[in-house]
Every structure is written in C-alpha cells, then in structure tokens.
C-alpha positions as CSV (number, residue, x, y, z in Angstrom):
1,M,-64.6,-67.1,-8.0
2,N,-62.4,-68.5,-11.1
3,I,-61.8,-66.7,-14.5
4,G,-64.5,-68.9,-16.1
5,L,-67.2,-67.8,-13.9
6,A,-65.9,-64.4,-14.1
7,A,-66.1,-64.5,-17.9
8,K,-69.6,-65.7,-17.7
9,A,-70.5,-63.1,-15.3
10,S,-69.0,-60.3,-17.0
11,Q,-69.7,-61.7,-20.5
12,L,-66.2,-60.9,-21.6
13,P,-63.7,-63.7,-22.8
14,A,-61.2,-64.9,-20.3
15,K,-58.4,-63.6,-22.8
16,T,-59.8,-60.2,-22.4
17,I,-60.0,-60.6,-18.7
18,R,-56.3,-61.5,-18.6
19,Y,-55.6,-58.5,-20.7
20,Y,-57.5,-56.0,-18.5
21,E,-55.2,-57.5,-15.9
22,E,-52.1,-57.4,-17.7
23,I,-52.8,-53.4,-18.3
24,D,-53.8,-52.8,-14.7
25,L,-57.6,-52.2,-15.4
26,I,-58.3,-55.0,-12.9
27,T,-56.3,-56.5,-10.0
28,P,-57.8,-59.8,-8.9
29,V,-56.3,-61.6,-6.0
30,R,-53.7,-64.4,-6.7
31,L,-54.1,-67.5,-4.6
32,E,-51.2,-69.4,-3.3
33,N,-51.6,-71.8,-6.3
34,G,-51.1,-68.9,-8.5
35,Y,-54.9,-68.9,-9.7
36,R,-56.6,-65.8,-10.0
37,E,-59.7,-65.0,-7.5
38,Y,-62.1,-62.6,-8.7
39,S,-64.4,-60.7,-6.4
40,D,-67.8,-59.1,-6.7
41,N,-66.0,-55.9,-7.0
42,D,-63.7,-57.3,-9.9
43,I,-66.9,-58.5,-11.7
44,H,-68.6,-55.2,-11.4
45,R,-65.4,-53.4,-12.9
46,L,-65.6,-56.0,-15.7
47,T,-69.1,-55.5,-16.4
48,F,-68.4,-51.8,-16.3
49,L,-65.6,-52.3,-18.9
50,Q,-67.6,-54.6,-21.0
51,R,-70.3,-51.9,-21.4
52,S,-68.0,-49.0,-21.8
53,R,-66.2,-50.7,-24.7
54,G,-69.6,-51.7,-26.3
55,L,-70.3,-47.9,-26.3
56,G,-67.1,-47.5,-28.4
57,F,-64.7,-45.9,-25.6
58,S,-61.2,-46.7,-25.9
59,I,-59.1,-48.5,-23.3
60,E,-57.7,-45.3,-22.1
61,E,-61.1,-43.6,-21.9
62,C,-62.4,-46.7,-19.8
63,R,-59.3,-46.2,-17.7
64,L,-60.4,-42.3,-17.0
65,L,-63.8,-43.4,-16.6
66,L,-63.2,-46.2,-14.0
67,S,-60.9,-43.5,-12.2
68,L,-63.7,-41.2,-12.1
69,Y,-66.0,-44.1,-10.9
70,D,-63.8,-44.7,-8.1
71,D,-63.4,-41.0,-7.2
72,E,-66.2,-40.1,-4.8
73,H,-65.4,-36.4,-5.0
74,R,-65.6,-36.4,-8.8
75,A,-67.4,-34.0,-10.9
76,S,-70.1,-35.5,-13.1
77,A,-69.4,-32.8,-15.3
78,D,-66.2,-34.4,-16.2
79,V,-68.0,-37.8,-16.9
80,K,-70.6,-35.8,-19.2
81,S,-67.8,-34.1,-21.2
82,I,-66.3,-37.5,-21.8
83,A,-69.5,-38.7,-23.2
84,I,-70.3,-35.7,-25.2
85,S,-66.9,-36.0,-26.6
86,K,-67.6,-39.8,-27.6
87,M,-70.8,-38.6,-29.3
88,A,-69.1,-36.1,-31.3
89,E,-66.6,-38.9,-32.7
90,I,-69.5,-41.3,-33.4
91,D,-71.3,-38.6,-35.3
92,Q,-68.0,-37.9,-37.4
93,K,-67.9,-41.6,-38.0
94,I,-71.4,-41.7,-39.1
95,L,-70.8,-39.1,-41.4
96,E,-67.8,-40.7,-43.0
97,L,-69.9,-44.0,-43.3
98,K,-72.5,-42.1,-45.2
99,T,-70.0,-40.5,-47.6
100,L,-68.4,-44.2,-48.1
101,K,-71.9,-45.3,-48.8
102,T,-72.8,-42.7,-51.1
103,T,-69.4,-43.4,-53.1
104,L,-70.0,-47.1,-53.4
105,S,-73.5,-46.7,-54.4
106,D,-72.6,-44.2,-57.1
107,L,-70.1,-46.5,-58.4
108,S,-72.4,-49.4,-58.2
109,E,-75.0,-47.7,-60.4
110,H,-72.8,-47.0,-63.0
111,C,-71.7,-50.7,-63.5
112,H,-73.7,-52.8,-65.8
113,G,-73.1,-56.1,-63.7
114,N,-72.9,-58.1,-66.8
115,D,-70.3,-60.5,-68.6
116,R,-68.1,-57.6,-70.1
117,P,-64.7,-56.9,-68.5
118,E,-65.4,-53.1,-68.2
119,C,-66.2,-52.1,-64.7
120,P,-66.8,-48.5,-63.5
121,I,-66.4,-49.7,-59.9
122,L,-62.8,-50.8,-60.7
123,D,-62.0,-47.8,-62.6
124,G,-63.6,-45.6,-59.7
125,L,-61.3,-47.4,-57.2
126,S,-58.1,-47.1,-59.4
127,K,-58.5,-43.3,-59.4
128,E,-56.4,-41.3,-57.0
129,K,-59.4,-39.6,-55.3
130,L,-63.1,-40.8,-55.2
131,T,-65.5,-38.2,-55.6
C-alpha cells in the first residue's frame, strides 16, 4: 500500500512515517518508480510505534521495544523493566506538575485581579526561586 493508506491504517501522519523510515525504524520496499510500498508488517510496526509513542516512550525506547518484539528469545522481564521504568518517569512528571500547579495556585490566590498594577503573580515570577 502507498504512504497515504499506510498513514490512515496506522493513524500516523505521512511525515512521521517518512521520519521513522529515515531513522531506520521501518524499511518499506521501494518500487522501481521510487515510491514506497508498505506491507502488512510495516503497518503493524507503525501501529506499534504509534501506540508506544502515545504511552510516552522515546524514539530510542521504541527502538528497543521493537528489537525485543522481533526477538523470539526475549525475556519478558526485559520488557517489563522498560515499562516499570517508564511508569517511574511518569510518576516523577506527575509530581513535578502537581508542584507547578500548587505554585501557580498560590500565586493566583494572592493576586486581586483588579485594575491596579500591583501583581503578586508577576512579583513571584520575578523572584530567583519560587516557593
């Protein structure tokens, strides 16, 4: 199938598919006219990448996951380790986002939001370190 159909089947933009080919995550067949021809296996790999990226895995993590997927002798413990590591990373990001929200909430609570120029939010942002 052509790149347009591959994009539709994998729910990825054609530009992303070309990028994945450029960095050797997929290798579609090239026809004599230079067009790419995507197989069912290519679509499966693209869908795998789309789902993996949606879960927050980096390109290099996706490369590793694909290599494990292709390895019939893989240990599921290796895959689980990657997933657990990603969950720890997500937990850390959640903690950071909660801290950011608390800081913004505190700054907003101290701002009167009126027509006066004094603004505790701007004052807080201008400090070297927010508390």
